[in-house]
N, C-alpha and C positions, 0 to 999 in steps of 0.2 A: 799479452803478455808470454813470454818463454823462457825457459829457465831448460840450461843443460840438459836435463834429463826428461825435458817434454817434449809433447810431437809438436812440430810447427803447426802451427794456424790455430793450437789447442789454446784457449784463453785459460789463466789459471784464477781461481776464486777464491777465497779466503772460506774457512767451513764455520758458515754461521751459528753453529751448535757451539764451537770454541769460542767462536768470540764471544756470542752471550755470555757463556762460561766466563771466560776472560774478564767481560764487562762487570760481572756481578761479584768476581772475587775481591776479598778484603785483605788485607793487611793484618796478621793473626799478634804480632808482636809490635814490641818498640815505640817509639816516637809516633810513627803513621798508624798504629792500631786503629782497627776501624776505617779506615781510605780505601776507598775502593785502589786496587792496584793500579787501574790504567790511570787514576790522578796523580801517583805519586810524582815527586820531583822528578826530573830526569834527573837531577844532581843525585839524588838517591839510589836510581838505579842503576846509573853508571859506576857508584860506588862500590854494591853488590856483584858486578861483573866484574872489578877488581880485586874484590875479596872472596868470590867464589859465591854460586847464590847456592841455597841450600837444597840439601836433597830432597828428592820426591815431587810431588806435584806443584807446590809453593814454589821451588828452584823452578822447574818448567815452565809455569803461569811467570813468573819474574822475569827471564830469560825473553820470552817473549814479548813481555812490556817493553824490556830494553830494545829488542830488536827495532817493535813499533817503533819505540820514541828517536831512537839514534836513526832510523831511516826517513822520518817523518811522514808516518804511515796514521798517525792520532785520527786522520779522517774517518779512518773506518769505522770508529764508533760515534761519530756524529749522527749516524740513523736510529741507534740505541741510547744515545744521551736525549735526544729528542723526544723517543719514545719515553723514558723516566721522567720527562720533567713534565710531562700531561699529569 
């Protein structure tokens, strides 16, 4: 996969540490308090995108979850979910 800023022939891969951190992060407040961010309903994450993401790390993480969900990239968490199910 190439993007505008990448070199031709160079495959881009997600940062494993960032994915692990994102997979472990939990919603700290509201109706879904205690729910892993990656497990939040898509409609809730879309609502945040329309209202504005919170500031700071939580907002960046929610924005990443939004991008993952609306682009159908949830499969990125499959290996992580399998490891945590053991």
